[in-house]
N, C-alpha and C positions, 0 to 999 in steps of 0.2 A: 552899458551896465544899467540895470533897472534899479530905481530907488526902492528902498525898503519902507513899507508903510508903517506908521506909528502903531497901528492896531496889531500888526504882525509881531513887532518887537515886544509890545506889551503882553500879548498872548504867550510868547515864547518864555518870558521871564516868570509868568505866574506859576507854572508847575515847580520851578526851582525854589521859589519862596515857600510854597505850600509844603514841598518835600522837606525843606529845612525845619518848618514848624512840626512836622510829623516826627522827625529825628529828635527835636528838642523835647517833645512830649514823651517819647520813648526814654530819653535820657533821664527825665524827671520821674517817670511813673513805672516803667517796665522793670520787672525783676528777672526776666529771661526772654527766650525767643518766643515769638508769637506769630499768628497768622494775620495778614493784612487783607481784608476783604474789601474790594473796591469796585465801583461801578465802571463799566468799560469805558465810558466817556472821559473819565479822569484817571485812568489806570497809570498814566505816566508818572503821577505823583508817587505812587507806591514803588515803581521801578527806580526812580531817582533816589528815594529815601533808602531803599534796600541797597543800592549801589554805594551810597555814602556811609551807611551804618549796617552792614550785613549781619552783625552780631545780634541785632534785635529781631530779625525776620527769619522764620522757618519756612514760610510759604507765602506767595502772593496769589490771591484768588480773584481773578476778574469775573464779574457777574454782568450779564446782560449783553 
């Protein structure tokens, strides 16, 4: 079994934390569904946020 590097674990946890931040912002500021425009490099943040709180997202738009 191959050991998991610390950098890989850290990278894997980052999108989850950022997605939680996006959901928290939506809970505080959003009044309805909206469109989440995201750069292709970090699009997983939008996907995770939409999976956690689909009521806030009408569409995810990856750019780039």
